[in-house]
C-alpha positions in Angstrom: 27.3 14.2 116.2 30.9 13.5 116.9 32.9 16.3 118.7 35.8 18.1 116.7 39.2 17.8 118.3 40.0 20.5 120.8 43.0 21.8 122.1 44.2 22.8 125.5 45.1 26.1 126.8 47.6 26.0 130.3 47.7 29.5 132.0 50.1 29.9 134.7 51.0 32.8 137.3 54.5 32.1 139.0 56.4 34.2 141.3 59.6 31.8 141.8 59.1 29.4 138.8 57.5 26.4 140.6 54.0 27.1 138.9 55.7 27.6 135.5 57.4 24.3 135.9 54.1 22.4 136.8 52.3 24.4 133.9 55.2 23.0 131.6 54.6 19.6 132.8 50.9 19.7 132.1 51.5 20.8 128.7 54.3 18.0 128.1 52.0 15.3 129.3 49.0 16.8 127.1 51.2 16.5 124.1 52.4 12.9 124.9 48.6 11.9 125.4 48.1 13.0 121.6 46.3 16.4 122.4 45.9 18.2 119.0 46.9 21.6 120.1 48.7 22.6 123.5 49.4 26.2 124.6 51.2 27.1 127.9 51.2 30.7 128.6 51.9 33.0 131.5 48.6 34.8 132.4 50.3 38.2 131.7 50.7 37.0 128.0 47.1 36.1 127.8 44.4 38.4 126.6 41.4 37.7 129.5 38.9 39.2 127.1 39.3 35.9 124.8 38.5 33.6 127.9 35.2 32.8 126.6 36.6 31.8 123.2 38.6 28.9 124.8 36.9 25.5 125.7 39.3 23.8 128.2 41.8 25.8 130.2 43.9 24.6 133.0 45.0 27.2 135.5 48.4 26.7 137.7 48.9 29.5 140.2 51.0 30.0 143.1 50.3 32.3 146.3 53.0 34.5 147.5 53.7 36.3 150.9 50.3 36.8 152.8 47.8 35.5 150.4 49.1 37.7 147.5 48.6 36.8 143.8 51.9 36.7 141.6 52.8 39.7 139.8 51.7 38.1 136.5 48.2 37.4 137.8 47.4 40.8 138.8 45.9 42.2 135.7 44.2 39.1 134.7 42.5 38.8 137.9 41.3 42.5 137.9 39.7 42.0 134.5 37.8 39.0 136.0 36.5 41.1 138.7 34.8 43.6 136.5 31.2 43.9 137.3 30.0 43.8 133.7 30.9 40.3 133.5 27.6 38.2 134.2 27.2 34.7 135.4 26.8 33.2 131.9 30.0 35.0 130.6 31.9 31.5 130.5 29.4 29.2 130.1 30.9 27.2 127.4 34.1 27.0 129.5 35.7 23.8 131.0 38.4 24.4 133.6 40.6 22.9 136.4 42.7 24.9 138.9 45.9 23.7 140.7 47.4 26.0 143.4 50.8 26.0 145.0 50.9 27.5 148.4 52.5 26.7 152.1 49.8 25.8 154.6 52.2 27.4 157.3 50.6 30.7 156.0 47.1 31.7 157.1 45.9 32.5 153.5 47.1 29.1 152.3 46.6 28.9 148.4 44.4 32.0 148.6 45.1 32.9 144.9 44.0 29.2 143.6 40.9 29.3 145.8 39.7 32.7 144.7 40.3 32.1 141.3 38.1 28.6 141.1 35.6 30.7 142.9 35.5 33.7 140.5 35.7 31.2 137.3 32.5 29.2 138.8 30.6 32.4 139.6 31.3 33.3 135.9 29.6 30.0 134.8 32.5 28.1 133.9 32.4 24.3 134.6 35.1 22.6 136.8 36.4 19.4 135.2 37.9 18.3 138.5 38.0 19.7 142.1 40.7 22.1 142.6 44.0 20.6 143.7 46.2 22.2 146.3 50.1 21.8 146.4 51.7 22.3 149.7 55.5 22.9 150.3 54.9 21.4 153.9 54.2 18.0 152.4 57.0 15.7 152.5 57.2 15.6 148.7 56.5 19.4 148.3 53.6 20.5 146.0 54.1 17.3 143.9 52.7 15.3 146.5 49.2 16.7 145.6 50.1 17.5 141.9 50.7 14.0 140.7 47.4 12.5 141.7 45.6 15.5 140.9 47.0 15.3 137.3 46.4 11.7 136.8 42.8 12.3 137.7 42.6 15.3 135.4 43.7 13.3 132.4 41.0 10.6 133.3 38.2 13.2 133.7 39.2 14.9 130.3 39.1 11.5 128.3 35.8 10.6 130.0 34.5 14.1 129.0 36.0 14.2 125.5 37.9 11.5 124.3 39.4 13.4 121.4 41.4 15.9 123.6 43.7 12.9 124.7 43.4 10.2 122.0 46.6 8.4 123.3 45.9 9.2 127.1 47.5 5.6 127.9 50.8 6.9 126.7 51.1 9.6 129.5 51.7 7.0 132.2 53.7 4.7 130.2 57.4 5.8 131.0 58.4 3.4 128.0 56.8 6.4 125.6 58.8 9.2 127.0 60.8 10.8 124.3 62.9 13.9 124.2 62.0 16.7 121.7 64.1 19.5 120.7 64.9 22.4 123.4 62.6 25.4 122.8 65.6 27.6 122.4 68.6 27.5 120.2 72.1 29.0 120.8 74.0 30.7 117.8 77.8 31.0 118.1 79.5 33.9 116.7 82.8 34.7 115.3 84.5 36.2 118.2 86.9 38.2 116.1 84.0 40.4 114.6 82.3 40.8 117.8 85.4 41.7 119.4 85.5 44.6 117.2 82.1 45.8 118.4 82.6 45.6 122.1 86.1 46.1 122.7 85.8 49.8 123.6 82.9 49.2 126.2 84.0 50.2 129.6 81.5 52.5 131.0 78.5 52.0 133.1 76.0 52.6 130.4 77.5 49.8 128.3 77.3 47.5 131.3 73.6 48.5 131.7 73.1 47.5 128.0 74.8 44.1 128.4 73.0 43.2 131.4 69.7 44.1 129.7 70.6 42.3 126.7 72.0 39.2 128.3 68.8 39.0 130.7 66.6 39.8 127.7 67.8 36.3 125.9 67.3 34.3 128.9 64.2 32.0 128.4 62.9 32.4 131.8 63.4 36.3 131.7 62.8 37.4 128.2 59.1 38.4 128.8 60.3 40.7 131.5 59.9 44.2 130.2 62.1 46.0 132.9 65.6 44.1 132.4 67.4 47.3 132.4 68.9 48.2 135.8 67.7 51.2 137.2 70.8 52.1 139.0 74.4 51.1 139.8 74.9 51.1 143.7 78.2 51.2 145.6 78.3 49.9 148.9 79.6 52.5 151.5 78.7 50.9 154.9 78.6 47.4 156.0 77.6 47.3 159.8 77.1 44.4 162.2 73.9 45.1 164.2 74.1 42.1 166.1 77.0 40.8 168.6 79.1 37.7 167.4 77.7 35.1 169.7 74.1 36.0 168.8 72.2 33.4 166.8 71.5 35.8 163.9 73.9 37.8 161.7 72.0 41.1 161.2 73.6 43.8 159.1 73.1 47.5 158.1 73.9 48.1 154.7 74.4 51.5 153.1 74.8 51.9 149.4 75.2 55.1 147.1 73.9 55.4 143.9 76.4 56.0 141.0 74.4 58.5 139.2 72.1 61.0 140.4 68.4 61.0 140.5 67.3 57.9 142.5 63.8 58.2 143.6 61.8 56.2 146.4 59.2 56.6 149.0 59.3 55.1 152.6 58.1 51.4 152.3 59.6 50.7 148.9 61.4 48.1 147.8 65.0 47.7 146.1 65.8 44.5 143.9 69.4 43.6 143.7 71.1 41.2 141.2 73.6 39.3 143.2 76.8 38.2 141.8 77.5 34.3 141.7 80.7 32.8 143.0 83.2 33.1 139.9 84.9 30.0 141.1 81.3 28.3 140.8 80.6 29.7 137.4 84.1 28.6 136.0 83.5 25.2 137.6 80.2 24.8 135.9 81.7 26.0 132.3 84.4 23.4 132.7 82.1 20.8 133.9 80.1 21.1 130.7 82.9 21.6 128.2 82.1 25.1 127.3 84.1 27.8 125.8 83.8 30.8 128.4 85.3 33.1 125.7 82.9 32.4 122.7 80.3 34.7 121.8 76.5 33.8 121.7 72.9 34.9 121.3 70.0 32.7 122.5 66.9 32.7 120.4 63.6 30.9 120.3 63.2 28.1 117.7 60.8 29.0 115.1 57.7 27.7 116.7 58.2 29.9 119.9 59.4 33.0 118.0 55.8 34.5 117.7 55.6 34.9 121.4 58.6 37.3 121.7 57.8 40.9 121.0 60.0 43.0 118.8 61.4 45.1 121.5 63.0 42.1 123.2 64.2 41.2 119.9 66.0 44.1 119.1 67.9 43.6 122.5 69.6 40.2 121.2 73.1 41.1 120.7 76.0 38.6 120.9 77.4 38.3 124.6 80.2 36.3 126.0 79.0 32.9 127.2 80.8 33.5 130.6 78.7 36.5 131.1 75.4 34.8 129.9 76.1 32.0 132.6 77.1 34.6 135.3 74.2 37.0 134.8 71.2 34.6 134.1 71.8 30.8 135.1 71.8 30.3 138.8 74.1 27.3 138.9 75.3 27.7 142.5 72.5 28.4 144.9 69.0 27.2 142.9 68.0 23.5 143.0 66.9 22.2 139.5 63.5 21.1 138.7 62.0 17.5 138.6 62.1 17.8 134.5 65.8 18.6 134.8 66.5 15.0 135.8 64.2 13.5 133.3 66.2 15.3 130.6 69.6 14.3 132.2 68.4 10.7 131.8 68.4 10.9 128.0 72.2 12.0 128.0 73.7 9.8 130.7 76.1 7.2 129.3 76.3 5.1 132.5 73.6 2.8 133.0 73.5 3.2 136.7 73.4 7.0 136.3 70.5 6.8 133.8 68.6 4.3 135.8 68.9 6.6 139.0 67.9 9.7 137.1 64.9 7.8 135.5 63.9 6.9 138.8 64.1 10.2 140.1 61.9 11.5 137.3 59.1 8.9 138.2 56.3 8.9 140.3 57.9 6.2 142.5 61.2 8.3 142.9 59.4 11.5 143.8 59.8 11.3 147.7 63.4 10.3 147.1 64.1 13.1 144.8 62.7 15.6 147.3 64.8 14.2 150.1 68.1 14.5 147.6 67.1 17.8 145.8 65.0 20.0 147.4 65.4 19.2 151.0 69.3 19.4 150.7 69.0 22.4 148.2 71.4 20.8 145.9 72.5 23.3 143.4 72.6 22.7 139.6 76.4 22.2 139.7 76.4 19.8 142.7 73.8 17.7 140.7 75.7 17.8 137.5 78.9 16.7 139.5 77.0 13.5 141.1 76.2 12.2 137.6 79.5 12.9 135.9 78.5 10.8 132.6 75.6 13.5 131.8 76.9 15.8 129.1 73.9 17.8 128.3 73.9 20.3 125.5 74.1 24.0 126.1 70.7 24.7 124.6 69.0 22.3 127.2 71.2 23.9 130.2 70.1 27.2 129.0 66.5 26.1 129.1 66.6 24.1 132.3 68.7 25.9 134.7 66.7 27.8 137.0 67.3 31.8 136.4 69.3 33.9 138.3 66.6 36.1 139.9 66.9 39.6 141.6 66.6 39.7 145.5 63.9 42.2 147.0 64.7 44.1 150.2 62.7 46.5 152.0 64.3 49.9 152.0 65.3 51.2 155.7 66.0 54.6 154.7 64.4 58.0 154.0 65.5 60.1 150.6 64.9 63.0 152.9 67.5 62.1 155.3 69.9 60.3 152.9 69.5 61.6 149.2 71.0 59.6 146.6 71.4 56.6 149.2 69.4 53.7 150.0 69.8 51.5 153.4 69.0 48.2 154.1 68.7 46.2 157.3 69.4 42.5 156.5 69.6 39.1 158.2 72.2 37.0 156.3 70.5 33.8 155.5 72.1 30.7 156.4 70.9 27.2 157.6 71.7 23.4 158.2 70.3 20.8 155.9 69.1 17.5 157.0 72.4 15.9 156.1 74.1 18.7 158.1 75.5 20.7 155.4 75.7 24.6 155.8 73.9 26.5 153.2 73.9 30.1 152.6 71.5 32.5 150.9 73.3 34.0 147.6 72.5 37.5 147.7 72.6 38.3 151.5 75.8 36.3 151.9 77.5 38.0 148.9 76.7 41.5 150.4 77.8 40.5 153.8 81.2 39.5 152.0 81.6 42.9 150.3 84.2 45.5 152.0 83.2 49.2 151.2 86.8 50.1 151.0 88.1 47.1 149.0 84.9 46.7 146.8 84.8 50.3 145.4 85.0 48.9 141.9 82.0 46.6 142.8 78.8 48.0 140.9 75.6 46.3 142.1 72.7 46.3 139.4 69.5 47.4 141.3 65.8 48.2 140.5 63.4 50.4 142.6 60.0 48.9 143.0 56.9 50.6 144.6 55.7 49.4 148.0 52.4 47.6 148.0 51.6 47.8 151.9 50.1 50.7 153.8 52.0 51.8 157.0 50.5 50.3 159.8 52.0 50.3 163.5 51.9 47.2 165.7 53.6 46.5 169.0 55.1 43.5 167.6 56.4 43.8 164.2 57.5 41.7 161.2 60.9 42.2 159.7 59.1 43.9 156.6 57.4 46.5 158.9 60.6 47.2 160.8 62.4 48.4 157.8 59.5 50.8 156.9 59.3 52.2 160.5 63.1 52.8 160.2 62.6 54.6 157.1 59.3 56.7 158.4 61.7 57.5 161.4 64.5 58.7 159.4 62.3 60.8 157.3 60.4 62.3 160.0 63.8 63.0 161.8 65.0 64.8 158.8 62.0 66.9 158.8 62.6 68.2 162.4 59.3 66.5 163.8 58.5 65.9 167.5 59.4 61.9 166.8 62.4 62.0 169.1 63.7 58.5 169.4 63.2 54.7 168.1 64.2 51.7 170.2 64.3 48.5 168.4 64.8 44.8 169.8 66.1 42.6 167.0 65.5 39.4 169.2 61.8 39.9 170.3 61.0 41.8 167.1 59.7 44.8 169.2 59.9 48.5 169.0 58.9 51.5 170.9 58.7 55.1 169.5 59.1 58.2 171.7 
């Protein structure tokens, strides 16, 4: 009896966007191969109890920190660990796992490895051996992803030809087409919108504007916490290292603009950095956009069901320039591989089109990695390198990496410094292979703030609970040093017998007496 055509579910867990990008590529190639139904979802958007109802699932997961699972995977993973799930629970499921990690860490691709084993323990059948992408590879994770994905399509086609009836089209570059973007931009009459927002000036309105703007971003709209917890003002920017020292380490102190900031020793503060306004203006000008027009960004009809009612209620018109500045990382993040493929459809200069098509091909993978990721080219730099490309704003909204918050371990105690948060930060900078100096967006922006001249700069911030227990070592990590500093300040404020703390930044050593 002939098998009925079946669909493909792709579930991903991503912390920085790489796993999401890889999962979306799986979905695009499956559609190109004629798969009757393809669904790509973040793990936290899928009900894990429905997993036995699926026939074929592809998992793409990253590993963060020291073997930690991405936030979007944690609830899904907890469900799979339930003791009442027996070894036949997933006996009808066929699956494949690809992991993204860094072999420089001890628990390399730990999330993918433990997921693969757990699925097998629950009775699921592996389509293909798990793939392990490595950031240390000269082509990044794609060095393993490209051949793994090709093998996956061949195995799926052998297992059930109805899943990919046009499997040969996947590797045929001449069959590549560009569909509509998943999101649409709606432009509004500026005069009508001005009446609504012209009186906005207080922090509460700024808070609502940030929440509304970031809730419309394709990459951020599923986050249920886009409203800042606090606004901070810098009150201290102090050098902790000498000028001739190889690293610039700073002590920052911030004061919350409203009372009630609550945190514990070991907690984390996430800061939304400001982008260079010159770079934002250059991006808008290069793309021939009207920075003063008002827009809303909405999913197209086939995507709307995935956006909940709360997010829809936040979709208010915002200035295009504000949307770019608050959601689109145009001046520090590197674009993904698919960005170059989309660019190739809009290049009018033939030599640029050929170059972009080469970068997007398996043959050009290594050269793209050297040009893009290794050099950390920004979206703005890439667009300037291909001046004939004029991508529609809808595609830019979807493809430009999101402007993400940066997380810092808190090195103060609320007992000693109520309504303040202190950070000990190493200012990030490095030299690329082509001898270009690059700077970390958030740490460099904070280092450039003057507490006296930047009193009008209000920093959006979120407080997150720490996940690691307090452990004392002789040699300590930077993260642990923050926790020790916070513990020390709390104990000192309470008048305990902890008298002094000495830290050597060069050797990452501390002594407590």
